VEXKOL-103102 format. One line per 5 residues: number of its first residue (from 1); their letters; for each residue x, y, z of N, C-alpha, C. Coordinates in pm, whole numbers. Each point is the difference from the previous one (the first is absolute). Layout:
# VEXKOL-103102
NUM	A	X Y Z X Y Z X Y Z | ...
***
This chain:
# VEXKOL-103102
1	XXXXX	85 -120 0 -85 120 0 88 124 0 | -41 100 -76 79 122 -11 -13 83 127 | 107 56 45 -3 84 119 -60 136 -36 | -116 33 62 -69 124 -34 49 118 82 | 84 -25 100 48 110 83 98 85 -79
6	XXXXX	-15 134 6 89 86 -76 144 -10 48 | 92 29 -89 141 -7 36 34 111 99 | 109 -20 73 39 96 101 24 139 -59 | 48 6 -123 31 131 -60 -125 82 -26 | -119 -64 -2 -121 73 -29 -71 48 126
11	XXXXX	59 -29 117 -66 35 125 45 137 51 | -92 64 72 29 130 60 -55 -1 142 | 76 51 94 -45 8 138 -69 133 24 | -122 -6 52 -77 120 28 -64 -12 139 | -44 112 52 -79 0 123 -146 -27 -36
16	XXXXX	-73 -60 92 -142 -29 -23 -85 87 93 | -105 56 -57 -93 82 77 -140 -60 -21 | -37 -99 81 -131 -63 -17 -111 87 60 | -103 26 -80 -115 78 46 -128 -67 -49 | -112 24 68 -125 -68 -37 -77 65 -114
21	XXXXX	37 122 -40 -83 70 -99 78 71 -109 | 129 -22 -12 81 78 -95 53 -89 -112 | -42 30 -123 51 -64 -121 31 112 -99 | 122 2 -53 30 99 -104 83 -65 -108 | 28 76 -106 60 -56 -121 125 78 -40
26	XXXXX	87 -62 -80 116 74 -52 -43 126 -74 | 75 106 22 -30 126 -67 -105 85 68 | -54 -49 113 -98 78 76 61 38 134 | -67 88 73 52 44 129 -97 -36 112 | 58 -26 117 -79 -40 116 45 80 122
31	XXXXX	-86 92 49 32 73 123 -37 -84 123 | 85 2 100 -23 -78 121 41 79 124 | -73 -22 107 39 54 131 53 -117 82 | 124 9 43 68 -111 67 17 35 147 | -60 -83 86 2 31 143 54 -113 87
36	XXXXX	-6 -126 -47 52 -111 81 152 8 7 | 55 -34 117 143 13 23 81 -82 -98 | -41 -124 -29 78 -85 -90 3 57 -142 | -109 64 -41 -3 55 -134 66 139 -7 | 3 69 114 81 123 4 148 -36 -23
41	XXXXX	44 -110 62 137 -45 -20 23 -39 -146 | -99 -65 -59 11 -40 -141 18 122 -89 | -77 106 26 11 122 -81 137 64 20 | 45 8 125 131 58 27 110 -77 -73 | -9 -133 0 100 -82 -67 -9 18 -152
46	XXXXX	-121 12 -52 -17 18 -145 55 135 -45 | -17 102 83 54 132 -32 153 -7 -9 | 59 -73 94 146 -10 5 55 -89 -111 | -69 -111 -29 54 -99 -93 -52 13 -142 | -118 61 -16 -61 6 -131 -74 -127 -39
51	XXXXX	-14 -94 95 -70 -125 -29 -146 25 -33 | -53 -83 -87 -141 6 -34 -84 -55 115 | -124 46 3 -98 -49 97 -110 -72 -77 | -26 -124 38 -98 -82 -71 -133 0 72 | -102 55 -64 -135 -2 55 -63 -135 -32
56	XXXXX	-47 -68 103 -67 -129 -18 -130 2 81 | -97 -72 -52 -132 -2 63 -7 -111 103 | -45 35 119 -22 -99 105 -118 -89 -38 | 11 -128 30 -110 -92 -25 -101 6 114 | -122 -46 -27 -105 4 101 44 -79 124
61	XXXXX	-41 50 116 39 -61 126 129 54 56 | 55 104 -62 129 56 43 -7 58 141 | -119 38 45 -13 70 128 57 -82 116 | -11 -132 -8 45 -85 111 151 5 20 | 74 32 -106 147 0 11 58 127 -63
66	XXXXX	-74 111 9 42 121 -70 140 45 41 | 32 -9 128 129 49 47 109 -107 -12 | -33 -114 -58 98 -104 -28 29 -5 -149 | -26 -117 -60 22 -18 -143 -123 -65 -63 | -109 74 -12 -121 -58 -58 19 -33 -147
71	XXXXX	-89 -85 -52 7 -41 -139 -21 119 -94 | 78 4 -106 -9 108 -98 -8 -58 -140 | -49 79 -94 1 -42 -140 143 -3 -49 | 29 -91 -90 138 -18 -46 39 101 -108 | -98 65 -62 29 98 -105 -38 140 48
76	XXXXX	92 93 -16 -24 138 41 65 95 -98 | 8 126 41 64 103 -82 106 70 84 | 122 6 -52 110 66 69 7 146 -43 | 23 87 97 9 142 -29 123 63 60 | 42 110 -59 112 78 54 -57 122 73
81	XXXXX	72 45 100 -43 118 75 18 124 -88 | -110 64 -33 6 121 -81 1 125 87 | -78 -4 108 -5 112 94 -16 -55 141 | 50 74 97 -24 -39 139 13 122 90 | -79 -1 105 6 102 105 2 -73 133
86	XXXXX	98 29 83 5 -57 134 -52 102 99 | -102 -37 75 -59 90 97 74 -5 133 | -28 96 84 70 10 129 -22 -123 87 | -113 -68 -17 -27 -119 81 57 -127 -60 | 78 14 -109 64 -116 -62 -80 -67 -110
91	XXXXX	-124 43 -19 -82 -58 -106 40 61 -134 | -35 -70 -107 35 44 -135 -124 14 -87 | 4 97 -87 -89 3 -116 89 -23 -121 | -36 -101 -80 85 -35 -113 -82 -13 -127 | 69 4 -112 -61 -30 -130 90 -101 -68
96	XXXXX	-58 -116 -34 72 -102 -74 -35 10 -148 | 99 -18 -85 -26 -11 -144 24 -144 -43 | -102 -61 -56 7 -139 -39 107 -24 -106 | 80 -104 21 110 -32 -92 -20 -133 -73 | -48 -103 70 -9 -131 -63 -92 -93 79
101	XXXXX	-75 -83 -71 -65 -112 64 108 -97 48 | -30 -75 104 96 -99 48 -73 -120 56 | 73 -111 8 -47 -121 65 97 -36 111 | -50 -23 119 86 -36 112 54 -141 -20 | 130 -14 11 65 -131 -7 22 -55 140
106	XXXXX	55 84 88 21 -42 139 17 126 85 | -40 -10 125 24 110 93 138 -17 63 | 67 111 22 137 -2 51 16 110 105 | 119 2 62 35 111 87 -49 -18 143 | 50 89 87 -38 -4 141 -36 138 52
111	XXXXX	-49 86 -88 -42 134 40 -138 -7 67 | -40 104 73 -133 0 63 -113 -9 -103 | 25 46 -121 -97 -10 -108 40 -115 -92 | -93 -43 -84 24 -116 -86 76 41 -127 | 89 -89 -44 73 18 -124 -10 -129 -81
116	XXXXX	23 13 -130 -10 -119 -84 88 12 -122 | 42 -116 -48 58 -8 -134 -116 -20 -96 | -5 83 -103 -114 -4 -92 49 -10 -144 | -86 -55 -82 22 -3 -144 -79 115 -61 | 67 89 -70 -69 109 -68 -69 -57 -124
121	XXXXX	-126 36 -19 -82 -59 -105 -13 92 -120 | 18 -57 -117 -9 74 -126 -132 -31 -69 | -61 102 -57 -127 -19 -68 13 -86 -126 | -104 -78 -27 -8 -81 -122 -74 80 -107 | 45 -7 -124 -60 71 -113 3 151 19
126	XXXXX	100 48 72 15 145 15 65 57 -125 | -9 131 -16 61 66 -115 29 145 35 | 90 64 -73 33 139 31 -122 91 -12 | -7 99 86 -106 100 -9 21 84 -124 | -105 16 -78 8 74 -126 -122 91 -8
131	XXXXX	22 131 10 -111 95 1 -82 -3 -128 | 58 -52 -107 -72 -6 -128 -68 -135 -23 | 23 -96 91 -56 -134 -19 -150 0 21 | -70 -88 -70 -146 -5 8 -47 -39 140 | 73 -95 65 -42 -42 134 6 117 98
136	XXXXX	102 86 -17 17 115 89 -115 98 -19 | -33 31 -125 -108 93 -29 -134 -53 52 | -23 -131 -19 -127 -58 43 -14 3 152 | 105 -42 69 -7 -8 146 -12 138 63 | 87 91 -37 -5 133 57 -124 76 -44
141	XXXXX	-42 -22 -126 -122 64 -49 -121 -46 78 | -8 -129 28 -114 -53 77 3 53 143 | 119 9 59 11 52 135 -44 147 6 | 45 81 -96 -38 142 0 -150 16 -26 | -57 -87 -85 -144 6 -25 -77 -29 129
146	XXXXX	51 -92 79 -64 -33 127 10 117 98 | 120 53 20 17 106 100 -72 128 -40 | -19 23 -130 -69 122 -44 -147 0 42 | -54 -119 29 -141 -11 40 -19 15 150 | 110 4 74 -9 6 146 -25 143 47
151	XXXXX	-67 15 116 -20 134 58 134 66 31 | -1 131 3 125 73 21 65 -31 134 | -81 -35 101 57 -25 133 36 -147 21 | -10 -84 -103 34 -141 14 152 -17 1 | 49 -80 96 146 -17 16 64 -68 -120
156	XXXXX	-79 -73 -80 55 -70 -115 5 88 -125 | -49 123 9 3 89 -115 139 63 -9 | 90 -72 -60 140 41 -7 50 -15 -143 | 108 66 -29 69 -17 -127 100 -114 15 | -5 -95 -90 93 -112 6 133 39 -63
161	XXXXX	104 0 81 134 31 -49 78 -129 -13 | 19 -45 -123 74 -123 -25 126 27 -81 | 41 126 -6 115 37 -84 128 -67 46 | 11 -28 130 123 -59 52 -5 -152 3 | -107 -60 -49 -10 -146 -3 85 -56 -114
166	XXXXX	71 -107 28 89 -58 -100 -61 -118 -74 | -102 -62 59 -59 -119 -61 -152 4 6 | -61 -87 -79 -145 -17 5 -43 -39 141 | 74 -91 63 -35 -44 134 -7 115 99 | 92 95 -11 1 114 92 -122 88 -23
171	XXXXX	-37 20 -126 -119 82 -30 -125 -67 56 | -14 -129 -25 -117 -75 46 -9 4 153 | 112 -21 68 1 2 146 -43 137 53 | 47 104 -64 -32 135 48 -148 32 -17 | -57 -41 -111 -143 22 -21 -80 -81 103
176	XXXXX	36 -127 19 -73 -87 93 4 55 142 | 109 65 36 20 46 137 -97 111 39 | -57 68 -100 -92 109 27 -135 -50 51 | -31 -127 -23 -132 -50 31 -4 -70 136 | -101 35 78 -20 -62 130 -74 -131 -22
181	XXXXX	68 -111 29 -58 -133 -22 16 -84 125 | -76 -109 10 18 -90 115 146 -43 13 | 41 -19 123 141 -28 30 49 -123 -75 | -79 -106 -4 45 -122 -66 13 21 -150 | -85 84 -59 13 33 -142 133 69 -27
186	XXXXX	38 91 90 127 70 -16 118 -96 11 | -11 -95 95 107 -98 15 7 -91 -121 | -114 -43 -51 -2 -85 -120 63 71 -119 | -27 130 -12 58 78 -108 151 7 15 | 47 16 122 144 4 26 66 -132 -39
191	XXXXX	-69 -110 23 58 -133 -25 -7 -40 -148 | -77 72 -80 -10 -32 -142 121 55 -75 | 85 -88 -51 122 43 -67 -19 24 -149 | -109 -50 -57 -26 19 -142 -55 141 -22 | 80 86 -62 -37 140 -15 -122 16 -90
196	XXXXX	-13 -84 -101 -116 9 -89 -128 -30 78 | 4 -99 88 -116 -32 82 -32 115 96 | 104 61 58 -24 114 89 -62 116 -77 | 46 21 -122 -52 108 -83 -149 -23 -28 | -37 -123 -32 -140 -31 -26 -84 19 125
201	XXXXX	54 -37 115 -72 20 126 -30 148 23 | 97 86 -31 -20 143 19 -105 53 -98 | 4 -44 -124 -104 38 -97 -138 -40 53 | -11 -124 48 -129 -49 50 -44 81 123 | 95 36 85 -31 77 120 -55 138 -37
206	XXXXX	64 66 -96 -47 132 -41 -138 -10 -63 | -22 -102 -83 -132 -21 -60 -107 -16 109 | 33 -77 103 -94 -22 110 -30 131 72 | 102 79 27 -20 129 69 -84 94 -85 | 21 -1 -131 -78 86 -87 -147 -42 -3
211	XXXXX	-26 -129 6 -140 -47 4 -68 49 128 | 73 1 111 -56 50 126 -35 148 -13 | 89 78 -63 -26 143 -17 -125 21 -86 | -10 -74 -110 -117 15 -88 -128 -39 72 | 6 -107 78 -118 -44 74 -40 104 104
216	XXXXX	99 56 70 -29 102 99 -64 123 -63 | 51 38 -117 -56 117 -70 -143 -27 -43 | -28 -122 -44 -135 -36 -43 -96 2 118 | 41 -57 113 -84 1 119 -25 143 48 | 104 83 -10 -12 138 46 -105 75 -83
221	XXXXX	-1 -24 -129 -99 66 -87 -142 -42 35 | -14 -125 46 -133 -52 35 -37 28 145 | 91 72 71 -26 32 141 18 -115 95 | 79 -99 -42 25 -117 84 138 7 60 | 20 -74 109 130 -6 67 65 -132 -34
226	XXXX	107 2 -79 67 -123 -46 61 -77 116 | 25 65 113 62 -69 113 -94 -102 62 | -128 5 -34 -97 -95 55 -11 -125 -85 | 77 -9 -107 -8 -115 -91 124 -86 12
***
């Protein structure tokens, strides 16, 4: 049988930050308030060393062993510290910028916080970002068509800036990150390595959101409250 474990040269050691509600993607940013002592130490060490911090989702039942080593999902997103503020009480406000999906190979180290050797994951069927490509025009055009229908005070009414994206996967991840979805859906999207499949999921998601907007507008014209349906 072929050994499926990645070679040692493909592994990277990162810190792990397990949380019950945080999933993000490469090329996106995640603001966090860090107050636990072990994670304050992790941030201080990351500032000094430049090590990446890997966000991983805690599995259900984590509450029983939260201050130990509860079960976590094996696939997460590693981010670099883009901004940080240390407060007088030792707590931090930080912003992580997503760098790469990863799969945990083994946990290592003896620090108060968890560390792991991870395999960085590369997208399947990815391709360079091309502003003139049809897929780019379709995806961004559909996203802008959706946001143009939103009320002015809606948090999702934003301009999508994908100029700094290098690949189709990065563009797709950035668009997907704007949508508030169930936690498991976000984790499933993170674990999907096929970029074409992720792209189709985002198209389907925008179509679904647009149908909701059209339905709400129709109910509003008839004097009905769509929230009751």
